[in-house]
Structures are given as C-alpha cells and as structure tokens.
DRENLUM-555156 format. One record per atom (N, C-alpha, C): x, y, z. Coordinates in steps of 0.2 Angstrom, whole numbers, plus 5000, padded with zeros to 4 digits. Atoms other than C-alpha are relative to their C-alpha. Example, Ala and Ser with C-alpha at 12.3 -4.5 7.8 and 13.67 -1.06 7.14 Angstrom:
2
500449945000506249785039500450065000499649944999506849955036499650055003
END
This chain:
379
500749985000518447845205499850085001499949934999518048035204499650005007500650004996517048105216499150034999500450015001515848155208499649944996500450075002515448005201499549965006500450014994514847975220499150025000500449954998513748125220499349994995500749985004511648175215500150034997499949955007511448285200499350015002500649985002510048405199499549974997500449985005509248355185500349954995499550035006509648255168500550014999499349985003511148275160499850044994500149995010511448385144500249984998499850065006512048315129500850015001499350004998514048375134499949975004499950004996513748345150500049904998500250085001513248165145500649954995499649995002514648155133500649965004499250004997516148185144499849935007500150074995515148035157500349934997499750035005515247925141500749994996499150015002517047945136500349995007499650024993517447925154500049925001500250094999516547755156500349954994499950025007517347735138500849965002499250004998519247745144499949955005500250054994518747615161499849964995500250025003518047525150499649975004500450034995516747475159499250014998500750005002514647455160499750084997500250045007513747525146500749984995499249995006515747555136500549934999499650065002516347365136500249964998500050055005515947295123500150044991499849975009516247405106500750034998499349965003517847455097499950075003500149914997518547615107500150044995500249925004518847735093499450004999500949975004517247695084499550035004500749944997516247725099500350045002499649914997517347885105499750034993500249965004516847945087499450045001500849984999515047915088499750025007500249944993514848005106500250064998499649955001515848125100499450054993500349985004514648135084499350035000500650004997512948125096499650064997500449955002511548235091499550035003500650014993510348215107500149935003499850074996510048095119499349994999500650025003508148075111500049934997500150075001507547895107500250004994499950025009507647935087500850024999499249994999509648005089500249965003499550054996510147895102499949964995499950045002509747755094499950004992499949995009510047815072500749995003499350004999511747845080500549935000499750044995512347685088499749944996500150035006511147585077500149994994499650005006511847635061500849975000499550025002513447565065499949935003500250085001512647395072500149994995500350045006511947375054500649994997499349995005513947415046500249925003499850064999514447275057499549944999500550095000512947135054500250024991500050035008513347175035500949984998499550024998515247135039499949935000500050084997514846965049499749954992500150045006513746925033500349984994499550015005514946935022500449975002499450035001516246855031499849905002500450064999515046705037499749974990500050025010514546695014500749984999499550015001516446705014500549925004499750044995516646545026500450025006499550004998517646635038499550005006500450014993516946605056500350065005499849954994518246695065499750084999500449905004517646875055499350005002500650015000515946795057499850045009499950024994516246765075499950105003499549944999517046955078499550075000500649935005515747085068499149975003500650034997514446985075499850025007500250004994514747015092500350115003499949915001515247215087499550034999500749985006513447225076499650015010500549994996512747165094500050035003500049964996513647265106499950084997500049955003513347425095499050015000500850015002511347375093499850025011500250034991511347355115500050085000499949965000511947525114499550044997500549965002510547595104499349965004500749994998509147525113500150035008499649974993510247575129499550065003499950074994509547585144499449964999500550044999507947525140499550024991500449975009506747525120499450015004500549985000505647655128499650044993500449955007505447745110500249944994499950085004505147615093500650014997499550035002506747635088500549975003499750074991507647585105500049934996500250055001506447435101500149954995499750055008507047395083500650005002499450014997508747425089500149915006499850064996508547275103499749944995500150055005507647165091500649994995499349995001509047205081500649935004499650014997510247155095500149925003500350074996509446995101500249964993500050045007509646915082501150014999499250005002511546975082500249975003499750024997511946905097499849925000499950065002511346755093500349974994499450015004512446735080500649995001499350024996513846785088500049925004500250074997513146645098500249924999499750045004513546525087500649964999499350005004515246545082500350025009499849984993515546595102500549925003499650064995517046485114500050015006500350065002516046395122499649994995500649975002514446415111499550025003500849984994512646495118499749954997500750015004511346385114499250025006500849954998509446465116499849935001500550024996508346395127499350025000500349994997506646405128499349945003500450054994505346335141499550025000500849974998503246355145500150075004500249974995502746495155499350005001500949984998500946495164500150045001500049954996500846665165499350025001500749974999499346745170499750044991500449985008498046835157500550074999499449975003499346945147500350035003499450034997500846905153500149964992499650035007501846805139500249935002500250074999502046615137500449975000499550044997503746585139500650025000499349964995505646605145500549974995499450015004507046615134500750015003499649984999508746605140500749964999499650035002510446555137500649945003499950064995511446385141500950014998499250025000513646395139499949945005499950064997514246235144500949994999499349984999516046215150500449934995499950015005517246125137500249925005499950074995517645925144499850015006500350004994516745945158499249944999500750014996515345815162499550015003500550004994513745835174500550055003499649964996514646005179499650065004500249954997514046125191499550054997500149955005512946265185499750065003500249954996512646425189499350074998500849955002510846545184500150055004499949925001511046725181499750034997500549965004510146835176500450095000499649924998510647075176499450035001500350004998509547195181499850094997500549945005508547375172500149994994499749995004509747395161500549914995499450065003511047245159499649934998500750045004510047105151500549925000499650075003510346905147500749994996499350015004511646945134500650045000499149954996512847065145500149945006499650034993513146925155500449954995499850035007514246865139500850015005499350014995515846905151500049955006500250024994515446835165499849935000500250105002514746665158500949984996499650035002516446665150500749985002499450024994517546675166499649935003500350054998516346545172500349954999500150085005516346415158501049995002499450035001518446445159500049975009500050054997518146365175499849965005500350055002517446235172499050005004500749994998515546295178499550004992500450045004514146265166499450095002500349925000513046455165499150004996500450005003511446485162499550065001500249925001510846675159499150004998500549964999509046745160499850065000500249925001508246925156499450005012500549994991507747005176499550034996500849995001505847015179499950074996500049955001505247135169500250044993499549955002506547175158500449974993500050045004507047095141499349964995500850054997505946955138500249975002500350024993505446925153499249994996500850015000503446865152499650045005500149964997503246985165500050055004499749954997503247135176500049985005499749974996504147195189499549985009500850024995502847135207500449975006499950044992502947065226500149914998499950095001502746885216500549984993499850015008503946905201500549935001499350054998505246775209499349914993500250085005503846635200500450014993499850035006504646675184500649984998499850054998506046595189500049925002500350074998505246435194500249974993500350045004504946345177500850004995499349995002507046385171500449955006499750034996507546315188499849925001500150055000506446165186500349954994499750025004507246135169500749995001499350024998508946145175500049965006500350064993508546005190499749944993500350095002507645885177500450014992499850005006508745935159500649934999499550075001510245795162500750044999499449965004511545925156500550015007499649964999512145975173499849955009500150034992512345915193499750055003500749984996510745955200500350025007499849994994511545945218500450094999499749935001512546105212499950074997500549965002511546235207500450085005499849964995512046415214499750074994500349945005511246595206500350055003499949914999511946775204499550054997500349955003510846905202500550064999499649925002511747085194499350055002500449935000511147255200499349985002500550014997509247255201499949915001500150064995509347075203500249955003499850004992510147065217499549995004500650034997508647075223499449945001500250055001507846935216500349955001499250064997509546815220499750015007500549994991509046875240499449955002500650044999507346805240499949964998500150095003507546645229500349965006499350044996509146625241499749985008500550014993507546645259499649974998500950035001506146575249500349935000500050055002507146425243500649965003499250014998508846415254500349914997499550075002508946185251500050014992499749985009508846245230500750004998499449975002510446335230500549975006499450024998512246265234500350105002499649954998512546465235499550084996500249955003511946645229500350065002499649945000512546805225499550055000500349925001511746985225500550065001499649965004512947075216499450104998500149955000512247245220499150044999500449975000510547255223499450005005500249994992509147305236499549975002500350044998508247235246499550045006500549964994507147365258500350105000500049935000507947535261500150044991499849975006508247555241499250024996500550015004506247535239499750065005500449974997505847675252499950074995499949945004505147865246500750025001499249965002506847945252500649984995499350015005507747845241500049994995499849975006507047845228499950064995499849945001506948025228500750034999499550005000508648025231500349994994499850035008509247905216499550044995500449985008508048015203500749994994499649985003509648045196500950004999498950024995511547975203500250014994499449975004512848045193500449924997499750065004513347865191499549964996500650055005511747825178500050044996500049975009511847905160499450054999500649965001509947955160499649955001500950015000508047895160500349945005499850054993508547775178499150015001500750004996506647835183499649964995500050045003506047785167500149944997499950055000506847625165499849955003500350034994506347565182499349984999500649985004504747635178499749944994500050075004504647485163500049945003500250074996505147355173499449985003500550014996503747385184499549994995500950005001502347405171499750085006500249944999502247595179500050054996500049975003501347715171500150085000500149944996501547875183500449985004499450004994502647925198499749975004500250054994501347855211500049944997499950045001501547695202500749965001499150055001503347705201500150005009500050004993503347735220499649955004500650054997501847605224500749944998499850065001502847465214500749985002499450034998504447485222500050005007500350034994503547495239500149935003500250084995503047305239500549944998499750045003504447255233500549995007499649984992505347285253499849895002499750054996506147085259499850025008500050014993506047145277499150015001501049984998504047215275499749934997500250045001503847045267500149945005499850044995504546955282500549954999499550035004505846865272500749985005499449995001507346905279500449965010499950054995507346805296500149925000500250075003506946665288500949945000499650045002508246535283500350004994499549985009509646595267500249925000499450035007510746495255500650035005499549974999512346535257500250084997500349945007512446725250500450055003499649955000513746865246499650054996500249925002513247035246500750034996499349965002514647115235499850074994500449935001514547315230500650025001499549964996515547475230499750055003500249984993515447545245499750084997500149945000515147725237499149994992500850005005513347655224499650065005500649985000512147775223499450004998500650045003510947685214499749945003500550064996510647535228500650035006499849994993511047595246500249955003499850064997512247515255499949975007500650014995511047515272499849934996500150094999510347355265500449964998499550064998511847265264500350005007500150024991511847315284499449985002500650044995510047265287500249934998499950085004510447105278500449965006499650024993511847075290499750005006500450014997510747095302499549965003500650035000509446985300500349914997499850075003509446785298500549985002499250035002511146685293500350054997499449925001512846775293499849984991499950005007513146805274500750044998499449965002514746865265499950064999500049965003515047005261500750064996499649975002516247125250500250054997499949945004516547315247500450024996499249995006517547395236499950074999500049904993518047575246500250044991500049925006517647745232499849944996500350025007516947625220499249984999500849975000515147665214499649934998500450054998513847545211500049954994499950085002514147345207500850005001499550034998515947405211500549994996499749985005516547405195500749995001499249994999518447365194500349954998499750065001519947265193499949945010500150064993519547105206499449985004500750004998517547115206499749934997500150075001517346965195500249955002499750044997518646885202499949985005500650024994517746865219499650015000500350045001516246825212500249924995499950095003516846655204500549975004499850034993518046625218499749975005500450054997516746625230499649934999500350055002515646525219500149945000499750045000516946415216500149985006500250034997517146375232499549975005500850014997515446345238499649924996500050075006515246205220500349984999499850065003516546115223499849965004
END
C-alpha cells in the first residue's frame, strides 16, 4: 500500500483525485471495485463528470441497465449461465451507483435496482441464494421485518452456520465472495444488513443489537442448521456489533469475528475529527455514517457515535465468546487502539494484524485467515 493510502486528507477529494483513487482500487480488485468488469469500469471512471449524486448514479446505473437488458435476454433464451453472469454485473454496477449510500434520489433508485438484480443473480448462483424475511417487532416509526440471504453448502446436512453482516457501505449483497468461500468449506451462511443500513428496520443506537435477535431465533429454530455451531462475523463497522454480541451472549456463539470494527476509541471526538476524510475512503464517509445513525447534523453525529462505546457500556470485562480481531495495521477509519483495548480486558482474544495495509487489511490471505480460524472453532 502506498503511504498516501494511510494518510488523512484535509477535505473532500477533487474529481481527478477521486478518479486516481478509483483506478488504483480497480487495479487491485478491492472494495468497492472488486465486482464489475475491469475494462468497462475503467471506461466509466475515466468518463465521470462529477461526484454529485446525479452524475454519479447516472454513470454507474446506466451500465447496470445495459447488463440487466442482457440478463433478461439470456433468461428469455434459457441461457441460465449467461443470465447469472449478467445479473451479477448489473448488480455490481447498481451497487456502485448507490455507493457509498443512497443519499440522493437517483442513488436510491440505483439501490432498489441493485437488490432486484442481486436476487435475480441469486436464483442461478451456485449454491443458490435464498431470500428469507422474518417479522421484527420494532418501535414506532421503525420497520416491521428483516430480510436476509441464506446459502447452504452442497451435499451437507445440518451444517454449521455463520451469520454475517457488513459495515456502513458494504451490505448483505456484498457478502457474496465470503459466502462462496465458506460454502466451499462446508458452512452455511446467513447474510443481513448492518444496523442502520440497507434494508435494516432501525437506525444504529446503543441497543441496535436487538435487530439481530429475530434472525438468531430463526437460525436456531428453522431446522436447517446445526444450532450448536453458530458463529458471527461483522465486517468493518459491523465488527462493533459482533464484538458486542460476543460479550452479551457468549453461550450462543461458538465463535465471533470483528473484521475492522470499533469499540471505544473510534467513537471519541478526537478520532471522529481525525477520520472525517481518510485517504482510504472515496467520499461521503461522514454522510454515510450519519445516515446509519439517523443523524441530521454534526452534533447528532458526534453524540450518536459517543453512545456506542462498549467500554462505557461496561461490557468489555464480561465473559466473551471466542473472538478474532482482524484488520490492517494502518487503518485510518478505525483505530488499532481499539484492538489493543480489547486485548486488555476480559477473556483472551485472537488477533491478526496485516502490516502496511489499511482498513480491514484487504489483500492476500485476509479472507483465508478468517475462514481457517472459523473452521477450527466450528469443527
């Protein structure tokens, strides 16, 4: 990783700087440019007219529409392989069209197309991706259901199951690569949206873990899985909730993974200020986090983060399910001091830091390290 990838920026990116950043991520094939056709994506990046919601969504969603048209034609011709591949590309471009969050009407329209294209892809995926919806007893003004995706490993009855969720900008649809790797190793997966994102029925707050309870109840009672072998994985900001759940109900999970999430220092005013424009992020990080929190101004954003501290909630010295803490050592979105804090409290933790890497430690060996650790604990 270049030194610039570990630095802070003084403000939002210019269009040309953003294009340079995007092309670098595309060449490395890492989030958020790991899904779509390389050559066509390069053309879109080079032709971008602006980073505003209208310009951004138009550039990416237009490509999504083109692939969706190909997918529909392939379905009509009975070519399921082509339909699958084109729906996946359509999904990938619609995902970019709403990235990092649908904070503009055109981005929201792209997100709605993203979900539809992804579910069309899921019908033809191997293993197939099942859409499940369960009721949620929300408070006034909240949603009434939770939608998630289930993938079963082929040829295995009653498999262990890993429930996972993403962060502020990678949602349940972006769990696909990880679910494929886990299915190949004999694990079932359940992928849902992080609290306050995607189709989550609530906004993030100090009791946001209540969103996950109906899903865990369904996992334990549906008869598809070995309910004695359940693990959880929280990606990026989702690692916060994985850590909290591992402390709240350690008897429920055989293992838990915090993949780049904060627990205390991330939520303090000094880090909030320092991480407003990290060079590891493309754009609109504060806006995306605020949308997750339901914050409408900076004061609400700062207060919404402050109440999430697991140290101040008094959880870190409680018993904890076996917990893996994994990240890049040079993360500028989530401070490594949060991992140090976790190792100083409560039960011993497993830790894997990747030197020279940024947020989540993207690069060779990261996903394999997570899967191998889970396999050992779910054996």
